[in-house]
C-alpha positions as CSV (number, residue, x, y, z in Angstrom):
1,M,-21.6,10.0,-7.3
2,P,-20.0,7.7,-4.7
3,A,-16.2,7.9,-4.3
4,S,-16.0,4.1,-4.7
5,I,-17.7,4.3,-8.2
6,I,-15.2,7.0,-9.4
7,S,-12.3,4.9,-8.1
8,D,-13.6,1.7,-9.9
9,V,-14.0,3.4,-13.3
10,S,-10.7,5.1,-12.9
11,G,-8.8,1.8,-12.9
12,R,-8.8,1.8,-9.1
13,R,-6.4,4.7,-9.1
14,G,-6.8,8.0,-7.4
15,A,-8.1,6.9,-4.0
16,L,-6.3,8.7,-1.2
17,D,-4.9,6.5,1.6
18,G,-7.6,5.3,4.0
19,R,-6.0,7.2,6.9
20,I,-7.6,10.3,5.5
21,R,-11.1,10.1,6.7
22,T,-14.2,12.3,7.1
23,M,-14.4,14.2,10.4
24,V,-18.1,14.9,9.6
25,P,-19.9,11.6,9.1
26,G,-22.3,11.7,6.2
27,A,-20.7,14.8,4.6
28,R,-20.1,14.7,0.9
29,L,-17.4,16.7,-0.9
30,C,-17.0,17.6,-4.5
31,G,-15.1,20.3,-6.3
32,P,-11.8,21.4,-7.9
33,A,-8.6,21.2,-5.9
34,L,-6.9,24.4,-4.6
35,T,-3.6,22.8,-3.6
36,V,-1.6,24.0,-0.6
37,E,1.8,22.7,0.6
38,V,2.8,23.6,4.2
39,R,5.7,22.8,6.5
40,P,4.9,20.2,9.1
41,G,2.9,21.7,11.9
42,D,2.7,25.2,10.3
43,N,-0.5,26.6,8.8
44,L,0.5,30.0,7.5
45,M,-0.1,29.1,3.9
46,I,-3.6,27.8,4.7
47,H,-4.5,31.2,6.0
48,A,-3.4,32.7,2.7
49,A,-5.3,30.0,0.8
50,L,-8.5,30.9,2.6
51,V,-8.2,34.4,1.2
52,L,-7.3,33.3,-2.3
53,A,-9.9,30.5,-2.7
54,Q,-12.9,30.8,-4.9
55,A,-16.3,29.6,-4.0
56,G,-16.6,25.9,-4.8
57,D,-12.9,25.2,-4.3
58,V,-11.7,22.3,-2.2
59,L,-8.6,23.0,-0.1
60,V,-6.2,20.1,-0.6
61,I,-3.4,20.4,2.0
62,D,-0.2,18.5,1.9
63,G,0.6,18.6,5.7
64,K,3.3,15.9,5.3
65,G,1.2,13.5,7.4
66,C,2.2,15.4,10.6
67,M,0.0,14.6,13.5
68,T,1.7,16.6,16.2
69,S,-0.2,19.8,15.6
70,A,-3.7,20.5,14.1
71,L,-3.5,22.6,11.0
72,M,-7.2,23.7,11.1
73,G,-9.9,24.0,13.6
74,E,-13.3,25.5,14.2
75,L,-12.4,29.1,13.4
76,M,-10.6,28.4,10.1
77,C,-13.3,26.0,9.0
78,A,-15.9,28.6,9.8
79,H,-13.9,31.0,7.6
80,A,-13.8,28.4,4.8
81,Q,-17.5,27.9,5.0
82,A,-18.2,31.6,4.9
83,A,-16.0,31.9,1.8
84,G,-18.0,29.3,0.0
85,I,-15.2,26.7,0.0
86,A,-16.7,23.2,-0.8
87,G,-14.5,21.3,1.7
88,V,-11.1,20.6,3.1
89,V,-8.8,17.6,2.6
90,I,-5.7,17.5,4.9
91,D,-2.9,15.0,5.0
92,G,-2.4,15.9,8.7
93,A,-4.5,16.7,11.8
94,V,-7.4,19.0,12.7
95,R,-8.9,19.9,16.1
96,D,-12.3,21.0,17.5
97,V,-13.7,17.8,16.1
98,A,-16.9,18.1,18.1
99,E,-17.7,21.4,16.6
100,L,-16.7,20.3,13.1
101,R,-19.1,17.3,13.4
102,V,-22.1,19.6,13.9
103,G,-21.1,21.9,11.1
104,D,-21.8,21.8,7.4
105,L,-18.3,21.9,6.0
106,P,-16.9,18.6,4.7
107,V,-13.5,18.1,6.4
108,F,-11.3,15.1,5.7
109,A,-8.1,14.5,7.7
110,C,-5.8,11.9,9.2
111,G,-7.1,12.5,12.7
112,S,-7.0,15.1,15.4
113,S,-4.6,16.8,17.9
114,P,-5.3,19.4,20.5
115,N,-2.0,21.1,19.8
116,G,-2.2,24.3,17.8
117,P,0.2,24.9,14.8
118,T,2.9,27.5,14.3
119,R,2.2,30.2,11.8
120,G,5.6,31.4,10.5
121,L,6.9,29.2,7.7
122,A,6.6,29.6,4.0
123,G,4.9,27.0,1.7
124,R,3.3,27.0,-1.7
125,I,-0.2,27.4,-3.1
126,G,-1.4,26.2,-6.5
127,Y,1.4,23.7,-7.1
128,P,1.3,19.9,-7.5
129,V,1.1,18.2,-4.1
130,S,1.2,14.6,-2.7
131,V,-1.7,13.9,-0.4
132,G,-2.6,10.5,0.9
133,G,0.0,9.0,-1.4
134,V,-1.6,10.4,-4.5
135,S,-0.3,13.2,-6.8
136,I,-2.8,16.0,-7.1
137,M,-2.7,18.9,-9.6
138,P,-4.5,22.2,-9.1
139,G,-8.0,21.9,-10.5
140,D,-8.2,18.1,-10.2
141,L,-11.6,16.9,-9.2
142,M,-11.9,15.9,-5.5
143,L,-14.7,13.7,-4.4
144,G,-15.2,12.5,-0.8
145,D,-17.8,10.6,1.3
146,D,-17.8,8.2,4.2
147,D,-15.6,5.8,2.3
148,G,-12.8,8.3,1.8
149,V,-11.5,10.6,-0.9
150,V,-10.8,10.0,-4.5
151,T,-9.3,12.4,-7.1
152,S,-9.5,12.5,-10.9
153,S,-7.6,14.7,-13.4
154,R,-9.6,17.0,-15.6
155,E,-8.3,15.2,-18.7
156,G,-10.8,12.5,-19.6
157,L,-13.2,13.6,-16.8
158,D,-16.3,13.4,-19.2
159,Q,-15.5,9.8,-20.0
160,I,-15.0,9.0,-16.3
161,L,-18.4,10.5,-15.4
162,A,-20.1,8.6,-18.3
163,L,-18.5,5.3,-17.1
164,A,-19.6,6.1,-13.6
165,S,-23.2,6.6,-14.6
166,R,-23.2,3.3,-16.4
167,K,-21.7,1.5,-13.4
168,I,-24.3,3.0,-11.1
169,A,-27.0,1.8,-13.4
170,A,-25.4,-1.7,-13.5
171,E,-25.1,-1.9,-9.8
172,G,-28.7,-0.8,-9.4
173,Q,-29.7,-3.7,-11.7
174,R,-27.6,-6.1,-9.7
175,L,-29.3,-5.1,-6.4
176,Q,-32.6,-5.7,-8.1
177,D,-31.5,-9.2,-9.2
178,I,-30.3,-10.0,-5.7
179,G,-33.7,-8.8,-4.3
180,E,-35.4,-11.2,-6.7
181,G,-33.2,-14.1,-5.9
182,R,-30.9,-14.1,-8.9
183,L,-27.6,-14.7,-7.0
184,V,-25.2,-16.2,-9.6
185,Y,-22.9,-13.7,-11.3
186,G,-22.9,-14.0,-15.0
187,W,-19.1,-13.5,-15.2
188,L,-18.1,-15.8,-12.3
189,E,-17.8,-19.1,-14.2
190,G,-15.4,-17.6,-16.8
191,A,-13.3,-15.9,-14.1
192,L,-13.0,-19.2,-12.2
193,K,-11.9,-20.9,-15.4
194,D,-9.4,-18.2,-16.2
195,V,-7.6,-18.7,-12.9
196,G,-7.8,-22.4,-12.9
197,A,-10.2,-22.8,-10.0
198,L,-12.7,-24.5,-12.4
199,S,-11.8,-26.8,-15.2
200,Q,-12.3,-25.5,-18.8
201,H,-14.9,-28.3,-19.3
202,G,-16.6,-27.8,-15.9
203,S,-19.6,-25.7,-15.1
204,L,-20.4,-23.5,-12.1
205,Q,-23.8,-25.1,-11.7
206,A,-22.2,-28.6,-11.4
207,L,-19.7,-27.2,-8.9
208,V,-22.5,-25.8,-6.8
209,S,-24.4,-29.1,-6.9
210,D,-21.2,-31.0,-5.9
211,F,-20.4,-28.6,-3.1
212,S,-23.9,-28.5,-1.6
213,G,-24.0,-32.3,-1.6
214,S,-20.7,-33.0,0.0
215,P,-20.0,-33.4,3.7
216,D,-18.6,-30.3,5.3
217,G,-15.2,-31.9,5.7
218,A,-14.9,-32.7,2.0
219,R,-15.5,-29.2,0.7
220,H,-12.5,-27.6,-1.1
């Protein structure tokens, strides 16, 4: 399911800040979060998390948004892939981007830096973290694609997925309508009236007729 759909049916909550982007265009990520908190520029706890992770986990790393040093690169990502990890989300930097782009591991990060990290400071694994401005609990669903990353708690997940399925079907119908020339949204007239952009006694069809028949300078 697209990350945008999950965000929409979750009340437009749960989307990580847009600065966290895919390093592997076209890659799709889905799985439960294994949360990791590190000190800025240090990746010791990520090495530990690579050993503790179960197949299918998504490493979700609170790197404090630090961009001065890459927290992961080609070697650690190869380790993650060999361990069956479903992907990596880092609020921080990575490196070896050219190699990551031709790999199969979904990697999402704020950007890249050629600097390597230190490896000598303690952090935490399996605790709540803040990544991309969103609080994430261990086990929360992580979903990522070219639009970015969204997270959803396990509570109510069945309902979220059901709503997402219905929205996907509705958007498919809307695309069909567009392709067949049905271009007026059924909800638009009511929404315009609600905000006062159209009088309560007016109609969208009349507005369209008036607009299309007016000189360009008289359009409002």
